[in-house]
C-alpha positions in Angstrom: 30.4 29.2 -65.7 32.1 30.6 -62.7 29.3 32.1 -61.0 27.2 29.0 -61.3 30.4 26.7 -59.8 30.7 29.0 -57.0 26.7 28.8 -56.1 27.1 25.4 -56.3 30.2 25.0 -53.7 28.0 27.7 -51.4 24.9 25.2 -51.5 27.1 22.3 -50.9 29.1 23.9 -48.1 25.9 25.0 -46.2 24.2 21.5 -47.0 27.2 19.8 -45.0 27.1 22.6 -42.3 23.1 22.1 -41.5 23.7 18.2 -41.7 26.7 18.4 -39.0 24.7 20.5 -37.1 21.7 18.1 -37.3 24.2 15.3 -36.5 25.6 17.2 -33.4 22.2 17.5 -31.7 21.4 14.8 -28.6 18.9 12.2 -29.3 16.0 12.4 -26.8 15.9 10.1 -24.4 12.7 9.7 -22.2 13.6 10.0 -18.3 14.0 6.6 -16.7 13.9 5.2 -13.1 11.4 8.1 -12.5 9.3 6.3 -10.0 10.2 3.7 -7.2 8.1 1.1 -5.8 8.6 -0.3 -2.3 7.0 -2.9 -0.4 6.2 -1.3 3.0 3.7 -4.1 4.3 4.6 -6.9 5.4 7.8 -5.6 7.2 10.8 -7.4 6.0 11.8 -10.5 8.0 8.2 -10.6 9.7 6.5 -13.6 10.9 3.1 -14.2 9.6 1.0 -17.1 11.8 -2.3 -18.9 10.2 -4.7 -20.5 12.5 -7.0 -22.2 10.2 -9.2 -25.3 10.0 -8.9 -28.1 7.3 -11.7 -30.5 6.3 -10.7 -33.4 4.5 -14.0 -33.9 2.7 -12.0 -33.4 -0.5 -8.9 -33.4 -1.8 -7.0 -30.5 -1.6 -9.2 -30.2 1.9 -11.4 -27.3 2.4 -9.5 -24.8 4.1 -11.8 -22.0 6.7 -9.6 -19.2 7.8 -9.7 -18.2 11.5 -8.9 -14.6 10.2 -8.4 -13.0 7.1 -7.8 -15.7 4.3 -5.2 -13.2 2.2 -2.1 -11.7 2.8 -1.8 -7.6 1.9 0.9 -6.5 0.1 1.2 -2.6 0.4 3.6 -0.8 -2.0 4.5 2.8 -2.2 4.9 4.6 -5.5 6.9 7.9 -5.4 7.9 10.4 -8.5 11.6 10.9 -7.8 11.9 12.8 -10.8 12.7 16.2 -10.8 10.0 17.3 -12.8 6.0 16.6 -13.3 5.3 12.9 -14.4 2.2 12.6 -17.3 0.8 10.4 -19.4 -1.6 7.8 -20.5 -2.3 5.7 -17.5 -2.0 2.1 -18.0 -2.0 -0.5 -14.9 -0.4 -3.8 -14.8 1.9 -5.9 -13.2 1.8 -8.4 -10.3 3.2 -9.3 -7.2 5.2 -12.3 -6.9 5.3 -14.9 -3.6 7.7 -17.4 -3.8 8.6 -20.0 -1.4 12.2 -19.8 -1.0 12.9 -23.7 -0.5 10.8 -24.8 -3.6 10.9 -22.3 -6.6 7.8 -24.1 -8.1 5.7 -22.8 -5.1 4.8 -19.8 -5.8 1.6 -17.2 -6.1 1.3 -14.6 -8.5 -1.3 -12.0 -7.7 -2.0 -9.2 -10.6 -2.3 -5.8 -9.6 -5.7 -4.3 -10.8 -6.6 -0.9 -11.3 -8.9 -0.5 -8.4 -6.0 -1.8 -5.6 -4.1 1.8 -6.0 -5.8 4.0 -3.7 -6.4 6.8 -4.6 -5.3 6.9 -8.3 -4.2 10.1 -9.6 -6.4 10.2 -13.0 -8.5 8.0 -14.1 -7.7 5.0 -16.4 -6.7 5.8 -20.0 -6.3 9.4 -19.4 -3.5 11.5 -18.9 -2.3 11.3 -15.4 0.0 14.1 -13.7 2.5 13.1 -10.8 4.2 16.2 -8.9 8.0 15.9 -8.0 8.1 13.7 -4.3 4.0 12.7 -4.9 3.4 8.9 -3.9 0.6 6.9 -3.3 -0.1 3.1 -2.2 -1.2 0.1 -4.0 -2.9 -2.5 -1.6 -2.8 -6.3 -3.4 -4.6 -8.3 -1.6 -2.4 -12.0 -2.6 -4.1 -15.3 -2.0 -2.3 -18.4 -0.4 -2.8 -20.8 -3.1 0.1 -21.2 -5.6 -0.1 -21.8 -9.6 -1.1 -25.5 -9.1 -4.4 -24.2 -7.3 -2.5 -25.7 -4.0 -2.1 -23.8 -0.8 1.1 -22.9 0.0 1.9 -25.1 3.3 0.4 -28.4 1.1 2.2 -31.3 1.3 5.2 -29.8 3.6 6.0 -31.4 6.8 4.0 -31.2 9.8 4.0 -32.4 13.6 0.8 -33.5 14.7 0.2 -33.0 18.4 -2.3 -33.2 20.4 -3.9 -35.7 17.7 -6.1 -33.9 15.2 -3.5 -30.7 15.6 -1.1 -30.0 12.4 1.6 -27.6 13.2 3.4 -27.5 9.5 7.1 -26.8 9.1 7.7 -22.9 8.8 7.8 -21.4 4.9 10.1 -18.6 3.6 8.4 -16.4 1.3 10.3 -14.0 -0.9 8.0 -11.1 -2.0 8.7 -9.1 -4.8 6.4 -6.5 -7.2 6.5 -5.7 -10.6 4.5 -2.7 -11.7 3.7 -0.8 -14.8 1.3 2.8 -14.4 1.9 4.6 -17.9 2.5 3.6 -21.6 5.6 5.4 -22.0 7.8 4.0 -19.0 8.8 0.5 -18.7 8.4 -1.7 -15.1 9.1 -0.6 -12.1 10.9 -3.6 -10.0 10.1 -2.9 -5.9 12.7 -4.2 -3.5 12.6 -7.8 -2.3 11.6 -8.8 1.0 11.0 -12.2 3.1 8.7 -13.0 5.6 8.1 -16.5 7.5 4.7 -18.2 7.1 3.7 -20.6 10.1 0.8 -22.5 10.0 -1.5 -24.5 12.7 -4.2 -26.4 11.5 -7.4 -27.9 13.0 -7.8 -31.5 10.9 -11.2 -33.1 10.3 -11.8 -36.0 8.3 -15.1 -37.8 7.1 -17.2 -40.6 9.0 
C-alpha cells in the first residue's frame, strides 16, 4: 500500500513539475513593425500646379488636362527586421488624399499588385524579403473624390481674364495604408501635405 502511495505522489509531483515548465515558457509572438512604408513622392509641402480646360456642356464639366491627369504617389517599403521575412503574398490597402479644409472631400485609391515594381515574388506564393531590402510601390491617384467630383469642384475662384479661372489653393493630406502579407498587419506610412493650385480655361456651350 505504501509503495502505491509513493508511486502516486511521485507521478503527481512530476505532473506538477512539467506543467510548471510549460507555464514558464514564453508565448511565441510574431514580430511586429518589421516593414516600414514611406512616401517619397510627392515631397512634403510641395506645390502642384494643374493647367486644365473645363467644358461646361455637362455637369460636372468635362475636364481636359494639359499634362498628366493623375497624381503619382510613390511608397518605399523596407524590411527593418534583423531577419528574413517570409509569408504568403497578400497585396491590399489604399492611398488616401484628403482636403485639409473639407474632410468630406477626399480620394481613396486602392493599391494593386501591379503597382509594386518589382514585387519580390508572385501573388499567393511565399515571398522573402531580406534585412534592409526595399522596393517601391507607384500608385496613380485620380483627382476625383468619392462623390465623383474633382477635388477643386465647388471651390472659390477668381476669373481673370474672362474665361480663365484660378481656383483657391487646396492643401491635401496624403497617407497610405498597406498590407503585403497574410500574417502581418497593416503598414501605415508617414503623412505628408501638398498644395494643389488649379487654373482652368472655361468654355460654355453656344
